N, C-alpha and C positions, 0 to 999 in steps of 0.2 A: 352606067353611073351607079346603079344599085349594087352591082357586084363589087365595085371598088369600096363602097361604104361597109359592106359586110365582110370584107377581107380581114383576117386577124392581124392585130398590131404586133409587130415583131418586138420581143422583149429587149430591154436595154442591156448593154454589156455588164453593168454593175449587178443587176438582178440575176443575170445568168451566172455570173461568177459566184455569187453568194449561194445560189441554189446548188451549183455543182459542188461547192465546198461542203455544204451541209450533207449532201448525199455521200460524199467521200468519207466524211467523219463517221456517219452512221454505218457505212459498210465496213469500215476498218475496225470499229469498236464492237465487240461481241456482246450479247446480252449478259452473259455471265460476268464479263469484265465490269460492266456498268453496275450490276447488282452488288458485286463485291466491293466496288470502290466507294460508292456514295454513302452507304450506311456507316462505314467506318469513320467518316469525317464528323467530328464533333462540332457543336455550336461554336466552340472556341476557334476551331480552324476556319469556319465560315466568317466569323468576325474578323479574323486576321486577313482573309481574302478581301473583304470589303474595305478594311483599313488600308491594305496595301494598294488596292486599286484607286482609292480616293486620294491617297498621299503620294502615289507614284513610287512606292518602295519596291526594291528588288526582291528576288526570292531569298537571297542570303540575309537581307535585313529582316524580312518577315520571319524566317526561321529563327534568327537570333532573338527577335522579340518574343516569339513563342516559347523558346527555351527559357528565357529570362522570366516570363510570366509563370511558367510551370514551376521553376525553382523557387520563385518568390512565394507561390502558393504552398509549396511543400514546407518552406521555412515557417510560414504562418501557421500551418496545421501543427507542426512540431511544437511551436511556442504555445499554442492553445492547449495542446495535450500536456505539456510540462506544467503549465499554470494550473490546469485542472488537477493534476496529480499533487501539486503542492497544496492546493486548497483542501483536497481530501485528507492529506497527511495532517495538516494543522487542525482540521476539524476533529479527526479521530484522536490526535495527540492531546488536544485540549480536553476532550471528554475523558480520556484515560486518566489524566492528572486529577480531574475532579472525582472520578470513581475511586482512585487510589486513596485520596485524602479521606473519603467517606468510608471505605472498606477497612482500612487498617484499624481505626479505633474500635470497630465493632466486629473484628475478625472472629473472636471466640463466641459470638452470639449468633452469627448467621454466615452463610456461605458467601464468598466474594463473587463479584460480578465477572463472569468469564467472557462477556461480550467484547471486552477490550483486549483479549488475548488472540494471538494468531493461532491457526489450527495446529501448527506444529510447534507450539510454545514449549520451551525447555525450562524446567525448574532445577536449580543447582543449589545444593546445601553445602556451605563452607563452614558451618558451625561444628559439625561432627568431628572433622579432622583436628580442629583446634582444641578439643577437649578429650582427645584420645579415642574417638569413635570413627567408624568408617564413613566415607563420603557417600552421598546419595544424590541421584538425579533422576528425573522422570521427564517424559516427552509426550506432548499431546494434551489437548484440552481435557479429555476424559480422565487420563492419568493424573493430571494436575488437580482436578476437582476431587478425585478419590483421595489423593494425598492430603489435601487440606481437610477433608472430612475426617480422616483417621487422626489427624493432629487434634482437631477439636474434640473428638470422642475420647482419646487417651487423656487429654488435658482435663476433661470433665471428671474422669475417674480419680485423678491424682489431686486436683485442686478444686477447692470450693468456689473460687472466683479468680478470673484473670483479667487484668486491665492493661490495655495498650494505649500509649499516647505518642503522638508525633512530636518530635523535638525540632526537626529541621527538614526542609526539602530544597534541593538545589539541582541544577543541571551540570553534569560533568562534561557533556558535549551536546551537540545539537540533537542527538538521538539517545541520550542516556540520562535517566533521572535517578537520583539517589535520595532515599528517605532514611533519616535516622529516627529510630523509635526506642521507647523504653517499655519494658514488660515487667509487670508486678503480678506475682501469683501467690495466692494464699492456700497453703496445703490443707488437706482434710485431716491429716494426722499431725499433731503438734508434738514433736519430741526433739531431743538434742541432735538427732541425725539430720533431719530435714530443715530444722529451724522454723521460725514463725512466718517468714515471708521470703520469697525469691525475687531478686532483682536482676534483670538482664537488659543490657543496652546492645542494640544491634543495628545493622544496616540492611536495607532492601534496595537492590539495584535493578532497575528496569531498562532493558534495551529494546528499542523500537525498530520496526522494519520500515520499508519504503511507504507502506500504506498507513502508518501511524498506529499499528497494533503492537502489543508487547510480544517480542520474539523470544526474549530470555528474561527470567527472573532469578536473581541470585540473592541469597541471604548470608550474612556474616555477623559475627559477634564482636563487640568492642571490648567488653569486660564482663567477668563473672566471678563467682566466689570459688577460689581454688580449694579452700578447706572443705567445702561441701561436695565438690565433684569427686574427691578422692575416696569418699565413703560409699559402701555398696548401694544404699538407698539413694544417695545423691547421684550415683551413676545412672540409676534407672530414671531419676528425675531429668537429668540432663540428656539422656537418650531420647526422651520425649521432646525436650526443648530443641534438640539438634535439628529437627525437621520443621522448625518454626517458619511459617510461610507469611508472616505478617510484615 
């Protein structure tokens, strides 16, 4: 009787089948395969597995849902990046407009703010060719600053005072701003060659890049005194004015 009670209880068929299935899966799957497989699965894939198990989705439906989620996430990131770029553009663009309005009237008194310029900014002079002189262009922040300094230095030798006033500011397109300005210069030497005062109306055209910085700065003249520029002293005067960066 005691021997019968101590005899082992035979396992049920269901437990035996489950145990054999586990042993078979462990024997067929190598450790390298398991280590390689599980770390590559992201939390997104695990969430898809849980969702598919709870909702009874097929593998095709789960893969379709995963691709849709990833594409949706990619579109959202692109939209956020585009919105951030637009915000940066308008912030830099608005600041540049404020700096331009402040720098032009005081151009001959202090150096312009170059923080609104792109590193490879280009300055183009269109005044020289209109008055019979050669065209000039410089590229880069350093060359731009040197060019403006030379203009202020030469102007201080020829004129006792220079005044610049803004007449109008408008947008030619979404990335181009045009400023019309008037220049009045009082020469140090008063004679019949140079006259008592020089008046010049011109345009400054600012082209902006994608980041909202000035990529190109062009200057052009609207009107000038033809009689003055034909005389030798007048030619020297307008040679200095032909590089006007205001």
